[in-house]
PARONU-451318 format. One record per residue (C-alpha): residue number from 1; chain; y, x, z. Coordinates in nm, 3 decimals, decimal comma. Each point is the difference from the previous one (the first is absolute). Example, Ala and Ser with C-alpha at 12.3 -4.5 7.8 and 13.67 -1.06 7.14 Angstrom:
<rs>
k	c	y	x	z
1	A	-0,450	1,230	0,780
2	A	0,344	0,137	-0,066
</rs>
This chain:
<rs>
k	c	y	x	z
1	A	-0,942	-0,862	0,436
2	A	-0,028	-0,203	-0,320
3	A	0,189	0,120	-0,308
4	A	0,028	-0,230	-0,301
5	A	0,119	0,066	-0,354
6	A	0,073	-0,250	-0,276
7	A	0,191	-0,024	-0,325
8	A	0,003	-0,270	-0,270
9	A	-0,096	-0,332	0,157
10	A	0,031	0,154	0,344
11	A	0,241	-0,245	0,163
12	A	-0,242	-0,292	-0,011
13	A	-0,293	0,224	0,095
14	A	0,185	0,143	0,301
15	A	0,112	-0,346	0,116
16	A	-0,362	-0,118	-0,016
17	A	-0,119	0,307	0,189
18	A	0,255	-0,001	0,281
19	A	-0,043	-0,374	0,054
20	A	-0,337	0,074	0,160
21	A	0,102	0,297	0,215
22	A	0,151	-0,173	0,302
23	A	-0,082	0,194	0,314
24	A	-0,070	0,323	-0,188
25	A	-0,057	0,275	0,257
26	A	0,129	0,292	-0,209
27	A	0,304	0,082	-0,217
28	A	0,007	-0,120	-0,361
29	A	0,191	0,206	-0,257
30	A	0,073	-0,147	-0,343
31	A	0,117	0,152	-0,328
32	A	0,086	-0,217	-0,298
33	A	0,132	0,154	-0,322
34	A	0,356	-0,134	0,017
35	A	0,196	0,305	-0,118
36	A	0,371	-0,021	0,083
37	A	0,017	-0,379	-0,009
38	A	0,103	-0,201	0,304
39	A	-0,304	-0,144	0,174
40	A	-0,063	-0,307	0,217
41	A	-0,362	0,099	0,055
42	A	0,022	0,026	0,382
43	A	0,135	-0,355	0,022
44	A	-0,281	-0,120	-0,226
45	A	-0,269	0,173	0,208
46	A	0,120	-0,095	0,348
47	A	-0,216	-0,277	0,145
48	A	0,124	-0,240	0,272
49	A	-0,211	0,071	0,305
50	A	-0,176	0,280	-0,190
51	A	0,099	0,332	-0,151
52	A	0,357	0,116	0,021
53	A	0,126	0,197	-0,300
54	A	0,303	0,211	-0,085
55	A	0,106	0,283	-0,226
56	A	-0,096	0,327	0,167
57	A	0,268	0,213	0,167
58	A	-0,014	0,378	-0,011
59	A	-0,135	0,134	0,327
60	A	-0,118	-0,333	0,145
61	A	-0,326	-0,015	0,194
62	A	-0,303	-0,179	-0,137
63	A	-0,046	-0,343	0,154
64	A	-0,330	-0,191	0,029
65	A	0,012	-0,346	-0,154
66	A	0,304	0,087	-0,209
67	A	0,028	0,051	-0,377
68	A	0,211	0,306	-0,082
69	A	0,111	-0,049	-0,362
70	A	0,119	0,288	-0,221
71	A	0,367	-0,063	-0,086
72	A	0,133	0,024	-0,355
73	A	0,022	0,347	-0,156
74	A	-0,168	0,174	0,297
75	A	-0,346	0,141	0,055
76	A	-0,142	-0,099	0,338
77	A	-0,202	0,270	0,177
78	A	-0,180	0,015	0,334
79	A	0,062	0,304	0,218
80	A	-0,188	-0,032	0,328
81	A	0,100	-0,332	0,156
82	A	0,324	-0,032	-0,194
83	A	0,114	-0,097	-0,347
84	A	0,185	0,240	-0,226
85	A	0,200	-0,135	-0,293
86	A	0,091	0,228	-0,288
87	A	0,159	-0,024	-0,343
88	A	-0,227	0,281	-0,109
89	A	-0,149	0,041	-0,346
90	A	-0,137	-0,311	-0,168
91	A	-0,378	-0,014	-0,028
92	A	-0,162	-0,185	-0,289
93	A	0,355	-0,068	-0,114
94	A	0,051	-0,209	0,318
95	A	0,200	0,019	0,324
96	A	-0,128	-0,141	0,229
97	A	-0,348	0,103	-0,107
98	A	-0,333	-0,071	0,166
99	A	-0,158	0,347	-0,003
100	A	0,259	0,165	0,233
101	A	-0,059	-0,264	0,267
102	A	-0,378	0,020	-0,029
103	A	-0,003	0,381	-0,001
104	A	0,231	0,038	0,299
105	A	-0,189	-0,266	0,195
106	A	-0,331	0,170	-0,070
107	A	0,131	0,336	0,124
108	A	0,167	-0,152	0,308
109	A	-0,267	-0,247	0,108
110	A	-0,322	0,112	-0,170
111	A	-0,292	-0,233	0,064
112	A	0,235	-0,255	0,155
113	A	0,152	-0,079	-0,340
114	A	-0,104	-0,301	-0,206
115	A	0,135	0,012	-0,356
116	A	0,027	-0,317	-0,210
117	A	0,068	-0,006	-0,376
118	A	0,107	-0,336	-0,142
119	A	0,100	-0,123	-0,345
120	A	0,200	0,231	-0,227
121	A	0,013	0,199	-0,321
122	A	-0,124	0,356	-0,064
123	A	-0,111	0,241	0,277
124	A	0,235	0,018	0,299
125	A	-0,201	-0,024	0,321
126	A	-0,314	0,164	-0,135
127	A	0,083	0,356	0,110
128	A	0,130	-0,131	0,331
129	A	-0,320	-0,193	0,060
130	A	-0,196	0,318	-0,080
131	A	0,205	0,180	0,266
132	A	-0,076	-0,271	0,255
133	A	-0,372	0,030	-0,070
134	A	0,015	0,382	0,017
135	A	0,153	-0,029	0,348
136	A	-0,266	-0,244	0,122
137	A	0,189	-0,327	-0,053
138	A	-0,104	-0,327	-0,159
139	A	0,068	-0,115	-0,358
140	A	0,049	-0,368	-0,080
141	A	0,072	-0,133	-0,350
142	A	0,081	-0,347	-0,129
143	A	-0,267	-0,136	-0,234
144	A	0,143	0,083	-0,346
145	A	-0,146	-0,319	-0,147
146	A	0,252	-0,207	0,198
147	A	0,295	0,241	-0,009
148	A	0,305	-0,102	-0,201
149	A	0,004	0,356	-0,138
150	A	-0,348	0,156	0,035
151	A	0,082	0,353	-0,115
152	A	0,096	0,150	0,338
153	A	-0,296	-0,137	0,198
154	A	-0,233	0,087	-0,289
155	A	0,125	0,361	0,001
156	A	-0,068	0,020	0,374
157	A	-0,353	-0,134	-0,040
158	A	-0,075	0,234	-0,289
159	A	0,122	0,312	0,182
160	A	-0,045	-0,058	0,374
161	A	-0,305	-0,067	0,215
162	A	0,137	-0,339	0,106
163	A	-0,131	-0,150	0,325
164	A	0,097	-0,362	-0,066
165	A	0,087	-0,188	-0,321
166	A	0,089	-0,358	0,089
167	A	0,213	-0,292	-0,110
168	A	0,329	-0,078	0,170
169	A	-0,150	-0,297	0,184
170	A	-0,244	0,233	0,179
171	A	0,233	0,292	0,056
172	A	0,195	-0,110	0,312
173	A	-0,319	-0,053	0,205
174	A	-0,134	0,335	-0,123
175	A	0,319	0,183	0,099
176	A	0,004	-0,167	0,340
177	A	-0,355	0,127	0,060
178	A	0,084	0,350	-0,120
179	A	0,310	0,010	0,222
180	A	-0,216	-0,086	0,302
181	A	-0,264	0,265	-0,082
182	A	0,022	0,318	0,213
183	A	0,102	0,313	-0,189
184	A	-0,279	0,261	-0,018
185	A	0,040	0,285	0,247
186	A	-0,060	0,261	-0,272
187	A	0,144	0,001	-0,349
188	A	0,009	0,236	-0,299
189	A	0,246	0,288	-0,020
190	A	0,265	-0,092	-0,260
191	A	-0,046	0,191	-0,329
192	A	0,278	0,262	-0,039
193	A	0,114	-0,139	-0,335
194	A	0,117	-0,318	0,174
195	A	0,231	0,203	0,223
196	A	0,152	0,168	-0,306
197	A	0,055	-0,336	-0,169
198	A	0,169	-0,152	0,303
199	A	0,222	0,308	0,028
200	A	0,108	-0,054	-0,362
201	A	0,083	-0,363	0,074
202	A	0,199	0,098	0,312
203	A	0,170	0,299	-0,170
204	A	-0,143	0,248	0,249
205	A	-0,058	0,364	-0,088
206	A	0,008	0,148	-0,350
207	A	-0,103	-0,247	-0,266
208	A	-0,149	0,256	-0,237
209	A	-0,213	0,147	0,278
210	A	-0,148	-0,343	0,071
211	A	-0,067	-0,060	-0,370
212	A	-0,175	0,332	-0,052
213	A	-0,221	-0,079	0,299
214	A	-0,118	-0,334	-0,143
215	A	0,030	0,020	-0,378
216	A	0,071	0,191	-0,317
217	A	0,280	-0,025	-0,260
218	A	-0,046	-0,266	-0,267
219	A	0,165	-0,025	-0,343
220	A	0,206	-0,300	0,117
221	A	0,344	-0,030	0,156
222	A	0,103	-0,248	0,266
223	A	0,174	-0,301	-0,159
224	A	0,207	-0,038	0,319
225	A	0,146	0,350	0,043
226	A	-0,134	0,189	-0,307
227	A	-0,165	0,268	0,212
228	A	-0,351	0,129	-0,070
229	A	-0,283	-0,230	0,098
230	A	-0,305	0,145	0,173
231	A	-0,342	-0,155	-0,055
232	A	-0,156	-0,044	0,343
233	A	-0,349	0,139	0,056
234	A	-0,294	-0,238	0,015
235	A	0,189	-0,330	-0,003
236	A	-0,140	-0,325	-0,136
237	A	0,188	-0,155	-0,166
238	A	0,168	0,316	-0,120
239	A	0,332	0,054	0,177
240	A	0,310	0,213	-0,054
241	A	0,287	0,114	0,224
242	A	0,319	0,200	-0,051
243	A	0,157	0,236	0,253
244	A	0,267	-0,254	0,097
245	A	-0,280	-0,238	0,101
246	A	-0,025	-0,259	-0,277
247	A	-0,358	-0,118	-0,040
248	A	-0,191	-0,170	-0,281
249	A	-0,345	-0,092	-0,118
250	A	-0,068	0,027	-0,372
251	A	0,074	-0,373	-0,035
252	A	0,322	-0,002	0,199
253	A	0,109	0,319	-0,179
254	A	-0,063	-0,164	-0,336
255	A	0,204	-0,301	0,110
256	A	0,291	0,218	0,112
257	A	-0,012	0,219	-0,312
258	A	-0,027	-0,312	-0,215
259	A	0,313	-0,140	0,160
260	A	0,188	0,325	-0,056
261	A	-0,118	0,010	-0,361
262	A	0,111	-0,358	-0,058
263	A	0,343	0,076	0,144
264	A	0,034	0,315	-0,213
265	A	-0,092	-0,188	-0,318
266	A	0,252	-0,277	0,065
267	A	0,266	0,263	0,069
268	A	-0,087	0,167	-0,330
269	A	0,028	-0,336	-0,179
270	A	0,340	-0,061	0,155
271	A	0,121	0,344	-0,111
272	A	-0,122	-0,060	-0,357
273	A	0,173	-0,338	-0,014
274	A	0,323	0,155	0,124
275	A	-0,035	0,274	-0,261
276	A	-0,051	-0,257	-0,274
277	A	0,304	-0,200	0,111
278	A	0,216	0,313	0,007
279	A	-0,119	0,105	-0,347
280	A	0,075	-0,349	-0,137
281	A	0,347	0,026	0,150
282	A	0,052	0,344	-0,157
283	A	-0,113	-0,131	-0,341
284	A	0,257	-0,280	0,025
285	A	0,275	0,246	0,092
286	A	-0,085	0,225	-0,299
287	A	-0,018	-0,305	-0,225
288	A	0,350	-0,104	0,104
289	A	0,117	0,354	-0,069
290	A	-0,171	-0,015	-0,344
291	A	-0,209	0,310	0,085
292	A	-0,310	-0,097	-0,194
293	A	-0,201	0,315	0,076
294	A	0,039	-0,020	0,378
295	A	-0,048	-0,378	-0,005
296	A	-0,339	0,042	-0,172
297	A	-0,107	0,277	0,242
298	A	0,081	-0,221	0,301
299	A	-0,161	-0,309	-0,157
300	A	-0,316	0,197	-0,084
301	A	-0,024	0,135	0,354
302	A	0,053	-0,355	0,136
303	A	-0,289	-0,127	-0,214
304	A	-0,224	0,278	0,136
305	A	0,100	-0,090	0,355
306	A	-0,078	-0,366	-0,071
307	A	-0,345	0,096	-0,126
308	A	-0,059	0,202	0,318
309	A	0,115	-0,295	0,213
310	A	-0,244	-0,231	-0,174
311	A	-0,289	0,245	0,030
312	A	0,067	0,081	0,367
313	A	0,035	-0,365	0,098
314	A	-0,335	-0,071	-0,163
315	A	-0,159	0,285	0,199
316	A	0,149	-0,127	0,327
317	A	-0,111	-0,358	-0,055
318	A	-0,352	0,118	-0,091
319	A	-0,036	0,207	0,320
320	A	-0,310	-0,084	0,206
321	A	0,034	-0,212	0,312
322	A	-0,011	0,182	0,337
323	A	-0,349	0,060	0,142
324	A	-0,105	-0,217	0,292
</rs>
């Protein structure tokens, strides 16, 4: 099977890729970071006389020559010869995410899995591609120099022993050849830590037991559920998971924490502005009542709140841009 992951710039890249896959002899599974938004991706990928494409259905069998597309707000996993859809924990702040598909495919189909990382930001797909390689599969990455967003393919190249790094124009022919190549009779035994990670994604067993088997407590909390994050042993790039199953690299964690920080600061600014407005109102009420002492107390507090508003707004607007 061929599993493909893409993010920013992925629609055009996927259309280019699938346009050359008519007659594909194996299933194609596609994840694009679309979050909860409605998606017309299957209609865009379907080719007259070529690949058919549709949003995946929970429990459906894998079909050769068909593109199974992860639907909005669902991870798409492979369990044997069937697809499993889940609204399980977001990974890299995304659902659907690429890593769950790649990991589950690697554990279900081993050396018969071809993983493809296309254009996108940050690190999703890297750990999944590592899992595919660990189970004997093949890693393919879009040439970062031509990717709309080179970060995701660059992360894969930097951290995975990639088998093929090619441009989109060359990729369909390459995938057709790989699909026609016999799967080796022997393949590596999957590393145990991959089984623990898939169990976390599928909410199987006791989350803390899985975490203690593959990592150690870190000083950070999960920005999704606020549980303790465990730093996973021996991962590159460094990765973290919580016992509910949320997963991050250092870069995706920073992005998520940065978003939470930004939201908290704007909430604080709103509260200060409301406090200032209320104090101004109180000063006016005391002034009308000719209570000079209380009017001055309220006016002084309002001026302090205004100074805090000005200072906090300056801090927010000077915050660094998100890492890419």
